[in-house]
Each structure stands twice: as C-alpha cells, then as structure tokens.
PDB file of N, CA, C and O in Angstrom:
ATOM      1  N   MET A   1     -81.224 -85.364 -94.206  1.00  0.00           N
ATOM      2  CA  MET A   1     -81.784 -85.296 -93.447  1.00  0.00           C
ATOM      3  C   MET A   1     -81.246 -84.080 -92.060  1.00  0.00           C
ATOM      4  O   MET A   1     -80.251 -84.556 -91.514  1.00  0.00           O
ATOM      5  N   GLU A   2     -81.554 -83.056 -91.579  1.00  0.00           N
ATOM      6  CA  GLU A   2     -81.250 -82.097 -90.123  1.00  0.00           C
ATOM      7  C   GLU A   2     -82.095 -82.872 -89.599  1.00  0.00           C
ATOM      8  O   GLU A   2     -83.176 -83.421 -89.807  1.00  0.00           O
ATOM      9  N   GLY A   3     -80.861 -82.697 -88.467  1.00  0.00           N
ATOM     10  CA  GLY A   3     -80.947 -83.743 -87.254  1.00  0.00           C
ATOM     11  C   GLY A   3     -79.877 -83.654 -85.902  1.00  0.00           C
ATOM     12  O   GLY A   3     -79.029 -82.762 -85.906  1.00  0.00           O
ATOM     13  N   GLN A   4     -79.951 -84.561 -84.815  1.00  0.00           N
ATOM     14  CA  GLN A   4     -78.851 -84.315 -83.744  1.00  0.00           C
ATOM     15  C   GLN A   4     -77.537 -84.120 -84.640  1.00  0.00           C
ATOM     16  O   GLN A   4     -77.250 -84.689 -85.693  1.00  0.00           O
ATOM     17  N   GLY A   5     -77.096 -83.522 -84.197  1.00  0.00           N
ATOM     18  CA  GLY A   5     -75.285 -83.461 -85.036  1.00  0.00           C
ATOM     19  C   GLY A   5     -75.119 -82.794 -86.450  1.00  0.00           C
ATOM     20  O   GLY A   5     -74.106 -82.886 -87.144  1.00  0.00           O
ATOM     21  N   SER A   6     -76.417 -82.017 -86.816  1.00  0.00           N
ATOM     22  CA  SER A   6     -75.719 -81.713 -87.972  1.00  0.00           C
ATOM     23  C   SER A   6     -75.165 -80.091 -87.899  1.00  0.00           C
ATOM     24  O   SER A   6     -75.421 -79.346 -86.953  1.00  0.00           O
ATOM     25  N   ALA A   7     -74.368 -79.708 -89.074  1.00  0.00           N
ATOM     26  CA  ALA A   7     -74.148 -78.266 -88.732  1.00  0.00           C
ATOM     27  C   ALA A   7     -74.927 -77.417 -87.984  1.00  0.00           C
ATOM     28  O   ALA A   7     -74.609 -76.742 -87.006  1.00  0.00           O
ATOM     29  N   GLY A   8     -76.188 -77.543 -88.657  1.00  0.00           N
ATOM     30  CA  GLY A   8     -77.248 -76.284 -88.435  1.00  0.00           C
ATOM     31  C   GLY A   8     -77.440 -76.642 -86.373  1.00  0.00           C
ATOM     32  O   GLY A   8     -77.517 -75.742 -85.537  1.00  0.00           O
ATOM     33  N   ASN A   9     -77.471 -78.158 -86.060  1.00  0.00           N
ATOM     34  CA  ASN A   9     -77.713 -77.235 -84.562  1.00  0.00           C
ATOM     35  C   ASN A   9     -76.654 -77.343 -83.848  1.00  0.00           C
ATOM     36  O   ASN A   9     -76.614 -77.256 -82.621  1.00  0.00           O
ATOM     37  N   VAL A  10     -75.330 -77.625 -84.917  1.00  0.00           N
ATOM     38  CA  VAL A  10     -74.077 -77.085 -83.604  1.00  0.00           C
ATOM     39  C   VAL A  10     -73.733 -75.828 -84.439  1.00  0.00           C
ATOM     40  O   VAL A  10     -73.639 -76.482 -85.477  1.00  0.00           O
ATOM     41  N   LEU A  11     -73.557 -74.997 -84.708  1.00  0.00           N
ATOM     42  CA  LEU A  11     -74.282 -73.857 -84.761  1.00  0.00           C
ATOM     43  C   LEU A  11     -74.968 -73.128 -84.319  1.00  0.00           C
ATOM     44  O   LEU A  11     -74.509 -72.003 -84.120  1.00  0.00           O
ATOM     45  N   ALA A  12     -76.239 -73.373 -83.991  1.00  0.00           N
ATOM     46  CA  ALA A  12     -77.806 -73.046 -82.902  1.00  0.00           C
ATOM     47  C   ALA A  12     -76.801 -73.457 -81.563  1.00  0.00           C
ATOM     48  O   ALA A  12     -76.943 -72.641 -80.652  1.00  0.00           O
ATOM     49  N   ALA A  13     -76.229 -74.094 -81.384  1.00  0.00           N
ATOM     50  CA  ALA A  13     -75.450 -74.822 -79.621  1.00  0.00           C
ATOM     51  C   ALA A  13     -74.845 -73.687 -79.552  1.00  0.00           C
ATOM     52  O   ALA A  13     -75.249 -72.887 -78.708  1.00  0.00           O
ATOM     53  N   LEU A  14     -73.511 -73.256 -80.586  1.00  0.00           N
ATOM     54  CA  LEU A  14     -72.312 -72.792 -80.495  1.00  0.00           C
ATOM     55  C   LEU A  14     -73.241 -71.557 -80.211  1.00  0.00           C
ATOM     56  O   LEU A  14     -72.862 -71.062 -79.149  1.00  0.00           O
ATOM     57  N   CYS A  15     -74.732 -70.578 -80.936  1.00  0.00           N
ATOM     58  CA  CYS A  15     -74.829 -69.170 -80.696  1.00  0.00           C
ATOM     59  C   CYS A  15     -75.951 -69.184 -79.038  1.00  0.00           C
ATOM     60  O   CYS A  15     -76.449 -68.204 -78.485  1.00  0.00           O
ATOM     61  N   SER A  16     -76.012 -70.157 -78.766  1.00  0.00           N
ATOM     62  CA  SER A  16     -76.864 -70.849 -77.433  1.00  0.00           C
ATOM     63  C   SER A  16     -75.893 -70.028 -76.211  1.00  0.00           C
ATOM     64  O   SER A  16     -76.095 -69.209 -75.315  1.00  0.00           O
ATOM     65  N   PHE A  17     -74.660 -70.839 -76.811  1.00  0.00           N
ATOM     66  CA  PHE A  17     -73.386 -70.639 -75.589  1.00  0.00           C
ATOM     67  C   PHE A  17     -73.172 -69.368 -75.292  1.00  0.00           C
ATOM     68  O   PHE A  17     -72.882 -69.094 -74.127  1.00  0.00           O
ATOM     69  N   PHE A  18     -73.297 -68.023 -76.571  1.00  0.00           N
ATOM     70  CA  PHE A  18     -73.026 -66.845 -76.159  1.00  0.00           C
ATOM     71  C   PHE A  18     -74.109 -65.944 -75.688  1.00  0.00           C
ATOM     72  O   PHE A  18     -73.918 -64.941 -75.001  1.00  0.00           O
ATOM     73  N   ILE A  19     -75.669 -66.527 -76.257  1.00  0.00           N
ATOM     74  CA  ILE A  19     -76.402 -65.907 -75.796  1.00  0.00           C
ATOM     75  C   ILE A  19     -77.603 -66.831 -76.204  1.00  0.00           C
ATOM     76  O   ILE A  19     -77.905 -67.383 -77.262  1.00  0.00           O
ATOM     77  N   PRO A  20     -78.440 -66.761 -74.360  1.00  0.00           N
ATOM     78  CA  PRO A  20     -79.268 -68.067 -74.241  1.00  0.00           C
ATOM     79  C   PRO A  20     -80.638 -67.521 -75.300  1.00  0.00           C
ATOM     80  O   PRO A  20     -81.210 -66.432 -75.327  1.00  0.00           O
ATOM     81  N   GLY A  21     -80.880 -68.893 -76.195  1.00  0.00           N
ATOM     82  CA  GLY A  21     -81.678 -68.134 -77.066  1.00  0.00           C
ATOM     83  C   GLY A  21     -81.799 -68.136 -78.667  1.00  0.00           C
ATOM     84  O   GLY A  21     -82.545 -68.361 -79.620  1.00  0.00           O
ATOM     85  N   LEU A  22     -79.992 -67.550 -78.099  1.00  0.00           N
ATOM     86  CA  LEU A  22     -79.924 -67.313 -80.347  1.00  0.00           C
ATOM     87  C   LEU A  22     -80.123 -68.569 -81.049  1.00  0.00           C
ATOM     88  O   LEU A  22     -80.656 -68.665 -82.154  1.00  0.00           O
ATOM     89  N   GLY A  23     -79.699 -69.461 -80.397  1.00  0.00           N
ATOM     90  CA  GLY A  23     -79.737 -70.742 -81.310  1.00  0.00           C
ATOM     91  C   GLY A  23     -81.316 -71.255 -81.307  1.00  0.00           C
ATOM     92  O   GLY A  23     -81.469 -71.619 -82.473  1.00  0.00           O
ATOM     93  N   GLN A  24     -82.394 -71.444 -80.710  1.00  0.00           N
ATOM     94  CA  GLN A  24     -83.171 -71.161 -81.007  1.00  0.00           C
ATOM     95  C   GLN A  24     -83.894 -70.417 -81.803  1.00  0.00           C
ATOM     96  O   GLN A  24     -84.872 -70.871 -82.396  1.00  0.00           O
ATOM     97  N   LEU A  25     -83.396 -68.890 -81.933  1.00  0.00           N
ATOM     98  CA  LEU A  25     -83.834 -67.676 -83.035  1.00  0.00           C
ATOM     99  C   LEU A  25     -83.528 -68.742 -84.443  1.00  0.00           C
ATOM    100  O   LEU A  25     -84.227 -69.300 -85.289  1.00  0.00           O
ATOM    101  N   LEU A  26     -82.389 -68.665 -84.194  1.00  0.00           N
ATOM    102  CA  LEU A  26     -82.013 -69.389 -85.266  1.00  0.00           C
ATOM    103  C   LEU A  26     -82.430 -70.759 -86.186  1.00  0.00           C
ATOM    104  O   LEU A  26     -82.127 -71.162 -87.309  1.00  0.00           O
ATOM    105  N   GLN A  27     -83.340 -71.272 -85.023  1.00  0.00           N
ATOM    106  CA  GLN A  27     -83.809 -72.473 -86.151  1.00  0.00           C
ATOM    107  C   GLN A  27     -85.379 -72.289 -85.937  1.00  0.00           C
ATOM    108  O   GLN A  27     -86.134 -73.209 -85.623  1.00  0.00           O
ATOM    109  N   GLY A  28     -85.742 -71.031 -86.143  1.00  0.00           N
ATOM    110  CA  GLY A  28     -86.839 -70.113 -86.152  1.00  0.00           C
ATOM    111  C   GLY A  28     -87.792 -70.966 -84.644  1.00  0.00           C
ATOM    112  O   GLY A  28     -88.669 -71.807 -84.846  1.00  0.00           O
ATOM    113  N   ARG A  29     -87.500 -70.653 -83.668  1.00  0.00           N
ATOM    114  CA  ARG A  29     -88.608 -71.068 -82.550  1.00  0.00           C
ATOM    115  C   ARG A  29     -88.206 -69.739 -81.589  1.00  0.00           C
ATOM    116  O   ARG A  29     -87.497 -69.672 -80.585  1.00  0.00           O
ATOM    117  N   LEU A  30     -88.955 -68.723 -82.319  1.00  0.00           N
ATOM    118  CA  LEU A  30     -89.113 -67.523 -81.793  1.00  0.00           C
ATOM    119  C   LEU A  30     -89.709 -67.204 -79.932  1.00  0.00           C
ATOM    120  O   LEU A  30     -89.202 -66.504 -79.055  1.00  0.00           O
ATOM    121  N   LEU A  31     -90.669 -67.872 -79.927  1.00  0.00           N
ATOM    122  CA  LEU A  31     -91.128 -67.908 -78.381  1.00  0.00           C
ATOM    123  C   LEU A  31     -90.603 -68.549 -77.580  1.00  0.00           C
ATOM    124  O   LEU A  31     -90.635 -68.077 -76.443  1.00  0.00           O
ATOM    125  N   LEU A  32     -89.564 -70.494 -77.857  1.00  0.00           N
ATOM    126  CA  LEU A  32     -88.646 -70.313 -76.772  1.00  0.00           C
ATOM    127  C   LEU A  32     -87.424 -69.793 -76.389  1.00  0.00           C
ATOM    128  O   LEU A  32     -86.780 -69.799 -75.340  1.00  0.00           O
ATOM    129  N   ALA A  33     -87.177 -69.096 -78.106  1.00  0.00           N
ATOM    130  CA  ALA A  33     -85.739 -68.667 -77.592  1.00  0.00           C
ATOM    131  C   ALA A  33     -85.671 -66.901 -76.788  1.00  0.00           C
ATOM    132  O   ALA A  33     -84.776 -66.288 -76.206  1.00  0.00           O
ATOM    133  N   ALA A  34     -87.367 -66.520 -77.208  1.00  0.00           N
ATOM    134  CA  ALA A  34     -88.338 -65.622 -76.353  1.00  0.00           C
ATOM    135  C   ALA A  34     -87.508 -66.274 -74.663  1.00  0.00           C
ATOM    136  O   ALA A  34     -86.416 -65.805 -74.340  1.00  0.00           O
ATOM    137  N   VAL A  35     -88.067 -67.131 -73.943  1.00  0.00           N
ATOM    138  CA  VAL A  35     -88.488 -67.334 -72.689  1.00  0.00           C
ATOM    139  C   VAL A  35     -86.971 -67.867 -72.754  1.00  0.00           C
ATOM    140  O   VAL A  35     -86.705 -67.190 -71.761  1.00  0.00           O
ATOM    141  N   GLN A  36     -86.158 -68.275 -72.950  1.00  0.00           N
ATOM    142  CA  GLN A  36     -85.116 -68.899 -72.336  1.00  0.00           C
ATOM    143  C   GLN A  36     -84.040 -67.523 -71.999  1.00  0.00           C
ATOM    144  O   GLN A  36     -83.473 -67.383 -70.916  1.00  0.00           O
ATOM    145  N   PHE A  37     -83.883 -66.416 -73.354  1.00  0.00           N
ATOM    146  CA  PHE A  37     -83.496 -65.071 -72.955  1.00  0.00           C
ATOM    147  C   PHE A  37     -83.492 -64.248 -72.208  1.00  0.00           C
ATOM    148  O   PHE A  37     -82.686 -63.335 -72.025  1.00  0.00           O
ATOM    149  N   VAL A  38     -85.062 -64.704 -71.356  1.00  0.00           N
ATOM    150  CA  VAL A  38     -85.878 -63.154 -70.540  1.00  0.00           C
ATOM    151  C   VAL A  38     -85.739 -64.189 -69.357  1.00  0.00           C
ATOM    152  O   VAL A  38     -85.550 -63.641 -68.271  1.00  0.00           O
ATOM    153  N   ALA A  39     -85.799 -65.743 -69.328  1.00  0.00           N
ATOM    154  CA  ALA A  39     -85.001 -66.368 -67.776  1.00  0.00           C
ATOM    155  C   ALA A  39     -84.356 -66.343 -67.431  1.00  0.00           C
ATOM    156  O   ALA A  39     -84.113 -65.908 -66.305  1.00  0.00           O
ATOM    157  N   ALA A  40     -83.391 -66.980 -68.499  1.00  0.00           N
ATOM    158  CA  ALA A  40     -81.634 -66.499 -68.324  1.00  0.00           C
ATOM    159  C   ALA A  40     -81.540 -64.792 -67.790  1.00  0.00           C
ATOM    160  O   ALA A  40     -80.838 -64.581 -66.801  1.00  0.00           O
ATOM    161  N   ALA A  41     -81.971 -64.067 -68.195  1.00  0.00           N
ATOM    162  CA  ALA A  41     -81.186 -62.233 -67.922  1.00  0.00           C
ATOM    163  C   ALA A  41     -81.960 -62.663 -66.238  1.00  0.00           C
ATOM    164  O   ALA A  41     -81.371 -62.733 -65.159  1.00  0.00           O
ATOM    165  N   VAL A  42     -83.216 -62.859 -66.483  1.00  0.00           N
ATOM    166  CA  VAL A  42     -83.558 -62.643 -65.011  1.00  0.00           C
ATOM    167  C   VAL A  42     -82.716 -63.838 -64.002  1.00  0.00           C
ATOM    168  O   VAL A  42     -82.439 -63.435 -62.872  1.00  0.00           O
ATOM    169  N   LEU A  43     -82.431 -64.822 -64.242  1.00  0.00           N
ATOM    170  CA  LEU A  43     -82.065 -65.830 -63.149  1.00  0.00           C
ATOM    171  C   LEU A  43     -80.074 -65.296 -62.901  1.00  0.00           C
ATOM    172  O   LEU A  43     -79.432 -65.563 -61.885  1.00  0.00           O
ATOM    173  N   TRP A  44     -79.580 -64.622 -63.989  1.00  0.00           N
ATOM    174  CA  TRP A  44     -78.333 -64.615 -64.042  1.00  0.00           C
ATOM    175  C   TRP A  44     -78.185 -63.193 -62.685  1.00  0.00           C
ATOM    176  O   TRP A  44     -77.189 -62.755 -62.108  1.00  0.00           O
ATOM    177  N   ILE A  45     -79.574 -62.837 -62.584  1.00  0.00           N
ATOM    178  CA  ILE A  45     -79.579 -61.313 -61.129  1.00  0.00           C
ATOM    179  C   ILE A  45     -79.247 -62.089 -59.720  1.00  0.00           C
ATOM    180  O   ILE A  45     -78.666 -61.453 -58.840  1.00  0.00           O
ATOM    181  N   ILE A  46     -79.568 -63.300 -59.525  1.00  0.00           N
ATOM    182  CA  ILE A  46     -78.760 -64.528 -58.518  1.00  0.00           C
ATOM    183  C   ILE A  46     -78.495 -65.343 -58.337  1.00  0.00           C
ATOM    184  O   ILE A  46     -78.862 -66.104 -57.442  1.00  0.00           O
ATOM    185  N   TRP A  47     -77.270 -65.556 -59.657  1.00  0.00           N
ATOM    186  CA  TRP A  47     -76.408 -66.595 -59.974  1.00  0.00           C
ATOM    187  C   TRP A  47     -76.805 -67.803 -60.222  1.00  0.00           C
ATOM    188  O   TRP A  47     -76.085 -68.684 -59.752  1.00  0.00           O
ATOM    189  N   LEU A  48     -78.359 -68.360 -61.220  1.00  0.00           N
ATOM    190  CA  LEU A  48     -78.559 -69.235 -61.281  1.00  0.00           C
ATOM    191  C   LEU A  48     -78.951 -69.561 -62.621  1.00  0.00           C
ATOM    192  O   LEU A  48     -79.614 -70.531 -62.988  1.00  0.00           O
ATOM    193  N   GLY A  49     -78.264 -68.264 -63.581  1.00  0.00           N
ATOM    194  CA  GLY A  49     -78.742 -68.277 -65.054  1.00  0.00           C
ATOM    195  C   GLY A  49     -78.108 -69.274 -65.836  1.00  0.00           C
ATOM    196  O   GLY A  49     -78.685 -69.759 -66.809  1.00  0.00           O
ATOM    197  N   TRP A  50     -76.970 -69.621 -65.495  1.00  0.00           N
ATOM    198  CA  TRP A  50     -75.950 -71.320 -65.954  1.00  0.00           C
ATOM    199  C   TRP A  50     -77.066 -72.279 -65.886  1.00  0.00           C
ATOM    200  O   TRP A  50     -76.978 -73.358 -66.472  1.00  0.00           O
ATOM    201  N   ILE A  51     -78.343 -71.880 -65.054  1.00  0.00           N
ATOM    202  CA  ILE A  51     -78.816 -73.767 -65.524  1.00  0.00           C
ATOM    203  C   ILE A  51     -80.094 -73.161 -66.482  1.00  0.00           C
ATOM    204  O   ILE A  51     -81.137 -73.755 -66.209  1.00  0.00           O
ATOM    205  N   ILE A  52     -80.264 -72.115 -67.546  1.00  0.00           N
ATOM    206  CA  ILE A  52     -81.563 -71.464 -68.212  1.00  0.00           C
ATOM    207  C   ILE A  52     -79.989 -71.816 -69.591  1.00  0.00           C
ATOM    208  O   ILE A  52     -80.026 -72.652 -70.494  1.00  0.00           O
ATOM    209  N   HIS A  53     -78.988 -70.998 -69.314  1.00  0.00           N
ATOM    210  CA  HIS A  53     -78.433 -71.093 -70.154  1.00  0.00           C
ATOM    211  C   HIS A  53     -77.560 -72.834 -70.908  1.00  0.00           C
ATOM    212  O   HIS A  53     -77.471 -72.981 -72.127  1.00  0.00           O
ATOM    213  N   LEU A  54     -77.207 -73.562 -70.238  1.00  0.00           N
ATOM    214  CA  LEU A  54     -77.037 -75.061 -69.855  1.00  0.00           C
ATOM    215  C   LEU A  54     -78.014 -75.724 -70.933  1.00  0.00           C
ATOM    216  O   LEU A  54     -77.831 -76.478 -71.889  1.00  0.00           O
ATOM    217  N   TRP A  55     -79.424 -74.950 -70.211  1.00  0.00           N
ATOM    218  CA  TRP A  55     -80.244 -76.092 -70.939  1.00  0.00           C
ATOM    219  C   TRP A  55     -80.780 -75.377 -72.707  1.00  0.00           C
ATOM    220  O   TRP A  55     -81.181 -76.159 -73.569  1.00  0.00           O
ATOM    221  N   SER A  56     -80.672 -73.616 -73.017  1.00  0.00           N
ATOM    222  CA  SER A  56     -80.689 -73.595 -74.014  1.00  0.00           C
ATOM    223  C   SER A  56     -79.363 -73.937 -75.065  1.00  0.00           C
ATOM    224  O   SER A  56     -79.564 -73.688 -76.253  1.00  0.00           O
ATOM    225  N   VAL A  57     -78.220 -74.413 -74.737  1.00  0.00           N
ATOM    226  CA  VAL A  57     -76.719 -75.011 -75.212  1.00  0.00           C
ATOM    227  C   VAL A  57     -77.615 -76.242 -75.955  1.00  0.00           C
ATOM    228  O   VAL A  57     -78.088 -76.292 -77.091  1.00  0.00           O
ATOM    229  N   LEU A  58     -77.653 -77.381 -74.648  1.00  0.00           N
ATOM    230  CA  LEU A  58     -78.546 -78.219 -74.848  1.00  0.00           C
ATOM    231  C   LEU A  58     -79.630 -78.200 -76.187  1.00  0.00           C
ATOM    232  O   LEU A  58     -79.412 -78.435 -77.376  1.00  0.00           O
ATOM    233  N   ASP A  59     -80.593 -77.906 -75.638  1.00  0.00           N
ATOM    234  CA  ASP A  59     -82.162 -78.315 -76.620  1.00  0.00           C
ATOM    235  C   ASP A  59     -81.655 -77.700 -78.128  1.00  0.00           C
ATOM    236  O   ASP A  59     -82.037 -78.240 -79.166  1.00  0.00           O
ATOM    237  N   ALA A  60     -80.762 -76.522 -78.138  1.00  0.00           N
ATOM    238  CA  ALA A  60     -80.395 -75.925 -79.607  1.00  0.00           C
ATOM    239  C   ALA A  60     -79.790 -77.330 -80.265  1.00  0.00           C
ATOM    240  O   ALA A  60     -80.189 -77.775 -81.341  1.00  0.00           O
ATOM    241  N   ALA A  61     -78.829 -77.918 -79.497  1.00  0.00           N
ATOM    242  CA  ALA A  61     -77.675 -79.037 -79.932  1.00  0.00           C
ATOM    243  C   ALA A  61     -78.644 -80.000 -80.838  1.00  0.00           C
ATOM    244  O   ALA A  61     -78.629 -80.292 -82.034  1.00  0.00           O
ATOM    245  N   PHE A  62     -79.863 -80.525 -79.264  1.00  0.00           N
ATOM    246  CA  PHE A  62     -80.223 -81.724 -79.761  1.00  0.00           C
ATOM    247  C   PHE A  62     -81.654 -81.828 -80.414  1.00  0.00           C
ATOM    248  O   PHE A  62     -82.271 -82.892 -80.408  1.00  0.00           O
ATOM    249  N   PHE A  63     -82.215 -80.527 -81.048  1.00  0.00           N
ATOM    250  CA  PHE A  63     -83.501 -80.273 -81.389  1.00  0.00           C
ATOM    251  C   PHE A  63     -82.911 -81.315 -82.790  1.00  0.00           C
ATOM    252  O   PHE A  63     -81.829 -81.614 -83.294  1.00  0.00           O
ATOM    253  N   LYS A  64     -84.801 -81.699 -83.071  1.00  0.00           N
ATOM    254  CA  LYS A  64     -85.048 -82.760 -83.978  1.00  0.00           C
ATOM    255  C   LYS A  64     -86.130 -81.414 -84.995  1.00  0.00           C
ATOM    256  O   LYS A  64     -86.734 -80.572 -84.331  1.00  0.00           O
ATOM    257  N   PRO A  65     -86.221 -81.392 -86.338  1.00  0.00           N
ATOM    258  CA  PRO A  65     -87.001 -80.462 -86.658  1.00  0.00           C
ATOM    259  C   PRO A  65     -88.389 -81.291 -86.552  1.00  0.00           C
ATOM    260  O   PRO A  65     -88.215 -82.439 -86.144  1.00  0.00           O
ATOM    261  N   PRO A  66     -89.605 -80.976 -86.811  1.00  0.00           N
ATOM    262  CA  PRO A  66     -90.882 -82.226 -87.145  1.00  0.00           C
ATOM    263  C   PRO A  66     -91.337 -82.430 -88.474  1.00  0.00           C
ATOM    264  O   PRO A  66     -91.833 -81.613 -89.250  1.00  0.00           O
ATOM    265  N   VAL A  67     -91.038 -83.944 -88.665  1.00  0.00           N
ATOM    266  CA  VAL A  67     -91.224 -84.576 -89.863  1.00  0.00           C
ATOM    267  C   VAL A  67     -92.038 -84.033 -90.861  1.00  0.00           C
ATOM    268  O   VAL A  67     -93.028 -84.271 -90.170  1.00  0.00           O
ATOM    269  N   PRO A  68     -92.652 -83.381 -92.131  1.00  0.00           N
ATOM    270  CA  PRO A  68     -93.451 -83.078 -92.680  1.00  0.00           C
ATOM    271  C   PRO A  68     -94.281 -84.384 -92.925  1.00  0.00           C
ATOM    272  O   PRO A  68     -95.327 -84.339 -93.573  1.00  0.00           O
TER     273      PRO A  68
END
C-alpha cells in the first residue's frame, strides 16, 4: 500500500525539494504541479518563494493516493 513514508513519496519530496511541483508531477497531479511551479517562480522574485517551495515538499511527502 502506497502512502505516507512510501518510497514513492520520499522520491517525490526530494524532487520537489529541487524543483517545486516536480514531485507532484511524478505523482500524476499535473494541475497542482503547474500551480506550485508557477507560484514559486513568481514569489521567488520577492523572496517569498520558499513558502511555496516548502509547501511543495511537504505536500509530496504526505500525499495519500485515493483508494479505488
């Protein structure tokens, strides 16, 4: 069972650490990945991108896929 602490979530969190939204993209959540990537890029201009960056990492790490 995939869930919090799974290898997939750890990999996704590491990917999001380097590029916000990349972990969500690996998890198949395309819209959220795009939102986080664009928001981080825009907010890094005024030095608040770390907030989105942190949200991206935590969201990827704690993601639980829906149960069919």
